C-alpha positions as CSV (number, residue, x, y, z in Angstrom):
1,M,-0.1,0.0,-0.1
2,A,1.1,3.6,-0.7
3,T,0.7,4.6,2.9
4,E,3.0,2.0,4.3
5,P,6.2,3.8,3.9
6,V,4.6,6.9,5.4
7,D,3.4,5.0,8.4
8,A,6.8,3.4,8.8
9,A,8.6,6.8,8.8
10,R,6.1,8.4,11.2
11,H,6.4,5.3,13.5
12,G,10.3,5.5,13.4
13,L,9.9,9.4,14.1
14,W,8.0,8.6,17.3
15,L,10.5,5.9,18.2
16,H,13.4,8.4,17.8
17,R,11.3,11.0,19.9
18,Y,10.9,8.7,22.8
19,A,14.4,7.7,22.8
20,V,15.5,11.3,23.0
21,L,13.0,11.8,25.9
22,T,14.3,8.7,27.6
23,A,17.9,10.2,27.3
24,G,16.9,13.5,28.7
25,A,15.1,11.8,31.5
26,T,18.3,9.9,32.3
27,F,20.3,13.3,32.3
28,L,17.9,14.5,34.9
29,L,18.5,11.2,36.9
30,I,22.2,12.0,36.9
31,V,21.7,15.5,38.1
32,A,19.5,14.3,40.7
33,G,22.2,11.8,41.8
34,G,24.7,14.6,41.8
35,L,22.5,16.6,44.2
36,V,22.3,13.7,46.7
37,T,26.0,13.4,46.9
38,S,26.5,17.3,47.0
39,T,24.0,17.6,49.8
40,D,25.4,14.5,51.8
41,S,21.9,13.0,51.5
42,G,23.1,9.4,50.7
43,L,21.9,7.9,53.9
44,A,18.9,10.4,54.6
45,V,16.9,7.2,53.8
46,P,18.7,4.2,55.5
47,D,16.6,1.5,53.8
48,W,16.0,0.3,50.4
49,P,14.0,-0.3,48.2
50,L,11.3,1.4,50.5
51,S,12.1,4.7,52.3
52,Y,11.4,4.3,56.0
53,G,9.2,1.4,55.1
54,M,6.9,3.7,52.8
55,L,6.7,4.2,49.2
56,F,6.2,8.0,49.7
57,P,7.8,9.3,53.0
58,P,7.7,13.1,54.0
59,M,9.8,14.8,51.5
60,I,11.8,16.9,54.0
61,G,15.5,17.6,54.4
62,G,17.8,15.1,52.8
63,I,14.9,12.9,52.2
64,F,13.7,15.1,49.5
65,Y,17.0,14.7,47.5
66,E,17.5,10.9,48.2
67,H,13.8,9.7,47.8
68,G,13.3,12.2,44.8
69,H,16.3,10.5,43.1
70,R,14.8,7.0,43.7
71,M,11.5,8.4,42.1
72,I,13.2,9.6,39.1
73,A,15.2,6.3,38.8
74,G,12.0,4.5,38.9
75,A,10.6,6.6,36.0
76,V,13.7,6.1,34.0
77,G,13.6,2.4,34.6
78,I,9.9,2.1,33.2
79,M,10.9,4.3,30.3
80,T,13.8,2.1,29.5
81,F,11.8,-1.1,29.6
82,L,9.3,0.6,27.3
83,L,12.0,1.7,24.9
84,A,13.5,-1.7,24.8
85,F,10.1,-3.4,24.0
86,W,9.4,-0.8,21.3
87,L,12.8,-1.6,19.8
88,V,12.4,-5.4,19.8
89,R,8.9,-4.9,18.2
90,A,9.7,-2.2,15.7
91,E,13.4,-2.1,14.9
92,S,14.7,-4.1,12.0
93,R,18.4,-3.8,13.0
94,A,19.4,-6.6,15.2
95,W,22.3,-4.7,16.9
96,V,20.0,-1.8,17.8
97,R,17.5,-4.2,19.3
98,R,20.3,-5.7,21.3
99,L,21.3,-2.3,22.5
100,G,17.7,-1.7,23.7
101,I,18.0,-5.1,25.7
102,L,21.4,-4.2,27.0
103,S,20.0,-0.9,28.2
104,T,17.7,-2.7,30.5
105,V,20.4,-4.8,31.9
106,G,22.1,-1.4,32.5
107,I,19.2,0.1,34.5
108,V,18.8,-3.0,36.6
109,V,22.5,-3.1,37.4
110,Q,22.3,0.7,38.4
111,A,19.3,0.1,40.6
112,V,21.0,-2.7,42.4
113,L,24.2,-0.7,42.8
114,G,22.0,2.1,44.3
115,G,20.4,-0.1,46.7
116,I,23.9,-1.6,47.9
117,T,25.2,1.9,48.2
118,V,22.6,2.6,50.8
119,L,22.5,-0.7,52.5
120,W,26.3,-0.9,52.9
121,M,26.5,2.7,54.1
122,L,28.1,4.4,51.1
123,P,31.3,2.3,50.3
124,P,33.3,4.3,48.1
125,A,34.0,1.6,45.4
126,V,30.2,1.0,44.9
127,S,29.3,4.7,44.8
128,I,32.1,5.2,42.2
129,G,30.8,2.2,40.2
130,H,27.1,3.6,40.6
131,L,28.2,6.7,38.9
132,G,30.2,4.9,36.2
133,V,27.3,2.6,35.3
134,A,25.0,5.7,35.2
135,M,27.4,7.5,32.6
136,G,27.6,4.3,30.5
137,F,23.8,3.9,30.6
138,F,23.5,7.6,29.6
139,A,25.8,6.8,26.6
140,M,23.7,3.9,25.6
141,V,20.4,5.6,25.5
142,T,22.1,8.7,23.8
143,T,23.3,6.0,21.2
144,I,19.7,4.7,20.7
145,A,18.5,8.3,20.1
146,V,21.2,9.0,17.5
147,V,20.8,5.7,15.4
148,T,17.0,5.9,15.5
149,S,17.1,9.5,13.9
150,R,16.3,10.2,10.3
151,G,19.5,11.9,10.1
152,W,21.2,8.7,10.8
153,A,19.3,6.7,8.0
154,T,20.0,9.6,5.3
155,T,23.8,10.3,6.2
156,A,25.8,9.5,3.0
157,L,29.2,7.9,3.2
158,D,32.0,10.3,2.2
159,S,33.3,9.7,-1.1
160,N,37.0,10.2,-0.2
161,S,39.1,7.3,-1.1
162,A,41.5,7.6,1.9
163,P,40.3,6.4,5.2
164,S,39.7,9.2,7.8
165,P,41.5,8.9,11.2
166,L,38.8,11.0,12.7
167,P,36.3,8.2,13.9
168,R,39.1,6.4,15.9
169,F,40.3,9.7,17.4
170,A,36.9,10.6,18.4
171,A,36.4,7.3,20.0
172,L,39.8,7.9,21.8
173,V,38.6,11.4,23.2
174,T,35.4,9.9,24.3
175,A,37.2,7.0,26.3
176,A,39.3,9.8,27.7
177,A,36.4,11.8,28.8
178,Y,34.7,8.8,30.4
179,A,38.1,8.0,32.2
180,Q,38.1,11.5,33.6
181,I,34.5,11.2,34.8
182,L,35.6,8.0,36.8
183,L,38.4,9.9,38.3
184,G,36.2,12.6,39.2
185,A,33.8,10.1,40.9
186,A,36.7,8.8,42.8
187,M,37.8,12.2,44.1
188,R,34.2,13.0,44.9
189,H,33.5,9.7,46.9
190,L,36.9,9.7,48.6
191,D,36.6,13.4,49.9
192,A,39.3,14.6,47.8
193,G,37.5,17.7,46.5
194,L,39.3,20.1,48.7
195,A,42.7,18.2,49.0
196,C,43.9,21.3,47.0
197,P,41.9,24.3,48.4
198,D,43.2,26.8,46.0
199,F,43.3,27.2,42.3
200,P,45.1,27.2,40.0
201,L,47.9,26.3,42.3
202,C,47.7,23.5,44.8
203,R,48.6,24.5,48.3
204,G,50.3,27.6,47.0
205,A,52.7,25.3,44.6
206,L,52.5,24.2,41.0
207,L,53.8,20.9,41.9
208,P,53.4,20.2,45.6
209,D,54.6,17.1,47.4
210,I,51.8,14.5,47.4
211,D,51.2,13.6,50.9
212,S,47.9,11.7,50.7
213,L,45.7,9.5,48.4
214,Q,43.1,12.4,48.3
215,M,45.7,14.8,47.1
216,G,46.9,12.4,44.4
217,L,43.4,11.9,43.2
218,H,42.8,15.7,43.2
219,L,45.9,16.5,41.1
220,A,45.2,13.6,38.8
221,H,41.8,14.9,38.1
222,R,43.2,18.4,37.4
223,G,45.8,16.9,35.1
224,G,43.3,14.7,33.4
225,A,41.2,17.9,32.8
226,L,44.1,19.4,30.8
227,V,44.5,16.2,28.8
228,V,40.8,16.0,28.0
229,L,40.7,19.7,27.1
230,A,43.7,19.4,24.7
231,L,42.1,16.3,23.1
232,V,38.8,18.0,22.5
233,V,40.5,21.0,21.0
234,A,42.4,18.7,18.6
235,L,39.3,16.7,17.8
236,V,37.3,20.0,16.9
237,D,40.2,21.4,14.9
238,R,40.2,18.1,12.9
239,A,36.5,17.9,12.5
240,W,36.2,21.4,11.1
241,K,39.3,21.5,8.9
242,Q,39.2,18.1,7.4
243,H,35.4,17.7,6.9
244,P,34.1,21.4,6.6
245,E,31.1,20.2,4.6
246,A,29.9,17.9,7.2
247,S,27.6,19.9,9.6
248,E,26.5,16.8,11.3
249,L,30.1,16.5,12.6
250,R,30.7,20.2,13.2
251,R,27.7,20.7,15.5
252,P,28.5,18.0,18.3
253,A,32.3,19.1,17.9
254,L,31.4,22.7,18.7
255,A,29.2,21.6,21.6
256,A,32.0,19.5,23.0
257,L,34.3,22.4,22.8
258,V,32.0,24.8,24.7
259,L,31.2,22.0,27.3
260,V,34.9,21.2,28.0
261,L,35.5,24.9,28.5
262,L,32.7,25.1,30.8
263,Q,33.7,22.1,32.8
264,V,37.1,23.6,33.5
265,L,35.6,26.8,34.6
266,L,33.1,24.7,36.8
267,G,35.9,22.7,38.3
268,A,37.9,25.8,39.2
269,L,34.7,27.4,40.8
270,T,33.8,24.2,42.7
271,V,37.2,24.4,44.4
272,L,37.1,28.1,45.0
273,S,33.6,28.0,46.4
274,Q,34.5,25.3,48.8
275,L,32.3,22.6,47.1
276,S,29.2,24.8,46.5
277,V,26.3,22.4,46.1
278,S,25.1,24.1,42.9
279,L,28.5,24.2,41.3
280,T,29.5,20.6,42.2
281,T,26.0,19.3,40.8
282,A,26.4,21.5,37.6
283,H,30.0,19.9,37.2
284,V,28.5,16.4,37.3
285,G,25.8,17.4,34.9
286,G,28.3,19.1,32.5
287,G,30.4,15.9,32.6
288,A,27.5,13.9,31.3
289,L,26.7,16.3,28.5
290,L,30.1,16.4,27.4
291,L,30.3,12.6,27.3
292,A,27.0,12.6,25.3
293,S,28.3,15.3,22.8
294,L,31.4,13.1,22.1
295,V,29.2,10.0,21.8
296,V,27.2,11.8,19.2
297,L,30.3,12.9,17.4
298,T,31.9,9.5,17.5
299,L,28.8,7.8,16.0
300,R,28.3,10.2,13.4
301,A,32.0,10.2,12.3
302,Y,31.9,6.5,12.0
303,R,28.7,6.6,10.2
304,R,30.0,9.0,7.6
305,L,33.8,8.1,7.5
306,G,34.4,4.7,9.1
307,R,33.8,2.4,6.4
308,R,35.4,2.0,3.1
309,D,33.3,-0.9,1.7
310,G,30.8,1.6,0.1
311,R,28.2,1.7,2.8
312,P,27.9,3.7,6.1
313,V,28.3,2.1,9.3
314,G,25.2,0.4,10.9
315,E,23.5,0.3,7.4
316,P,21.5,-2.9,6.7
317,V,22.0,-4.6,3.5
318,G,19.4,-6.2,1.5
319,A,19.4,-9.6,-0.1
320,D,20.6,-8.2,-3.5
321,G,23.7,-6.5,-1.8
322,T,22.3,-2.9,-1.9
323,V,22.0,-0.6,1.0
324,D,18.5,-0.6,2.6
325,A,18.6,3.0,3.9
326,H,15.0,3.1,5.2
327,P,14.1,-0.4,6.4
328,E,10.5,-0.9,7.2
329,P,10.0,-1.7,11.0
330,A,9.4,-5.3,12.0
331,V,5.9,-6.2,12.5
């Protein structure tokens, strides 16, 4: 029927919009988790999965942040399961369906880690893992949002004969940003945020003697910030100079540049403000957005430049060997 392609396209559009909504809710969840730590509310509710034995305790003091975080987590969990179900029912690409299923595993692991964090009285290793899994899950749902977009389906492979190093370099920068996030989580949960109470120096010195694990973590995080900044600047330079015609690469590259500069500023202000709740939480949220922008750039770079066999990355091929750029959803 003539309406089938139109219906399929509309169906795919709403799937993409729902994936974007899920990614947005996940970002709010990360910010809410950051507020829990910033306000020292991690043990405001000592039991789990209930809160003082109730589904809805009085939202006062630290309970507002801790139980509010749990409520947002529950909503994101439901949204993730619905997204995975939708993908399994409607997505023709097996790897995207598997990614949807993997995202449900991620949200379950995240919930269990959150519960253990409370029941075991905030062990640093579990708290760090909790944030690490959260950022990984955010990257997964961001990926789903990207690969279900119409822009992904209509991106043409670059006709240049020579392979581009940009996709692998973008993946390297993304991995470096994720490692920096983990380092920041370690610094945060091991009480190293003010191991160097001044900025840009540390205890009045450029290279002070390291007398504790906390001080070492703090300096490592500062050094990691400079490394990530340099890598992002180099990535943006390559994306803009080597592929000036590719607006789908330039936009996330520019977003990453703005975000990494903002992160450096927020990191400095966090120290100078003696760990202000708003600034430390904004620093956590900024890290998540920087990671997401780099994930988008990496995916689009691989899509446009990463294959030299005549078809973009992630493109299904029909039985006749031709690219099926707009596969119909599975029934």
